[in-house]
C-alpha positions, 0 to 999 in steps of 0.5 A, a space after each residue: 274414948 267417945 267423942 268430946 265436946 268443948 264450948 268456946 265463947 269467943 272466936 279468937 279463943 278457937 285455935 288455942 282451945 282446939 290445940 288444948 283439946 287435941 293435946 288433952 284428949 288425943 295426944 300431945 303429938 297432935 298439931 294444927 296443920 291448917 284451917 278454913 272457914 265455911 260459912 260460920 263454922 271452922 274446920 281444922 286439919 290435924 296432923 300427928 308427929 312421931 319420933 323415928 330413931 334411925 340406925 347408922 353404924 358410922 354415927 350415934 342413932 339419929 332421931 327424927 320427928 316425922 309429921 303426918 298431916 291430915 290425920 283427922 279434922 276438928 269442926 268448930 260449929 257456931 252455936 248460940 253460946 259461941 262455938 262447939 268444938 268436936 273432938 273425935 274418938 281417940 281409937 278412930 284417930 289411932 287407926 287413921 294414924 296407923 293407916 297414914 303411916 302405912 300409906 307413907 311406906 307404900 308411897 315410898 315403895 312405889 317411888 323406889 320401884 320406879 327407880 330400881 325396877 330395871 335392877 330388880 328384874 335381873 334377880 332370878 327369883 323375880 324372873 321365875 315369879 313372872 314366868 306365867 306372864 313371860 310365857 304369854 308375852 313370848 307367844 304373842 310375839 312369836 305366834 301372834 295369838 293364844 286361845 284363851 282356853 290354853 291359858 286355862 290349861 296352864 293355870 286353873 280357870 279362875 287363876 288364868 282369868 285373873 292373869 287375863 284381866 290383869 294384862 287386859 287392864 294394862 292394855 298389854 293384850 286384847 281378846 277377840 273371839 276367845 283368842 288373845 292378841 297383842 294389846 296397844 301397850 306391846 306395840 311400843 316395845 321394839 321386839 321382833 318375832 322369835 327375838 325377845 332380847 328386850 323382854 325385860 323392858 316389858 316385864 319392868 313396866 309390868 312390875 312398875 304398873 302392877 306390882 300390887 295386883 301381882 302380889 294381892 291378886 295373883 299371889 306372886 310374892 317374888 318381888 316383895 322381900 327385895 322391894 320391902 328391904 330396899 325401901 326399909 333402907 332407902 326411906 330411912 336414909 331419906 329421913 336421915 338425909 344421908 346414906 346409912 351404914 347398916 348391917 342385916 340386923 339393923 335393916 331387919 329392925 327397920 323392916 319389921 317396924 315399917 311393915 308391922 311384921 310380928 313374925 321375925 324373919 331369920 336373919 340369914 334369909 334377910 342377909 341372903 336377900 341383901 347379898 342378892 341385891 348387892 349383885 344387881 347393884 341395889 345396895 352395896 356390901 361392905 365389910 361390916 354391913 351395907 350401904 346404898 348407891 348414890 345414884 339410887 338415893 339421889 333419884 329417890 330424894 328427887 322423886 319422893 313426895 312426903 309430908 313435912 318432917 323435921 
């Protein structure tokens, strides 16, 4: 649908006509979040609410309405006959709504990672996925320098360069005369030469600061299933305002919806990942399903900043 225009004669009719217009041409789920006046024109911030049905094995399904603000703007332009209200293209609004939902999930994911990074790093698959980075850190503390060409031998030159750029961007390494040296960020860790008991502290910070780069540029996906499944549980618990009791199928259902997975993962794989997370105390296995940990949930509630929901 193309843009629509509504003409309003009186200023005091603007808000109601904007509300009527977005309900008619966009969706009845739209709402006016705020407005401001710039010279003779008015600008309205429009949000969209959507229903979210949350599963809890200890109760009936929970219905929440999540309201996302700033999906699009409406401009009421002053014209000779009154005000001209421009209603945007519905398809563009829908795309922005989908992006906003995805950003909400990513924001929750980043918040959760800060809280459970020390637990995720204990998973053997995550440790294995970070091996190339661990090898660089190990050698910098033991030897003090690594020739750049040695990194290219471990990986292709293109892939090796990405690892180098990644660690440079986080200030974990520096380069001088084609050699890699420890960067300023490594100096704050209490690691002794040939004694790397605290290497996990370095890796945890790398995960927290660079997990998107690890996934999108270095194709290191070891962290992804655990973080996304944990987020699928804790974000829904956040909306429900309590720790939920869900089985592997329930969590998979929320996971597929939140991350728009069109190919369903085998449930045994989901359950296996959940059992691994039980071992490192991210989630707890119960007789008929899983439940979260109070300390993780409480911290997540405190730290997560989300648009208004009811």
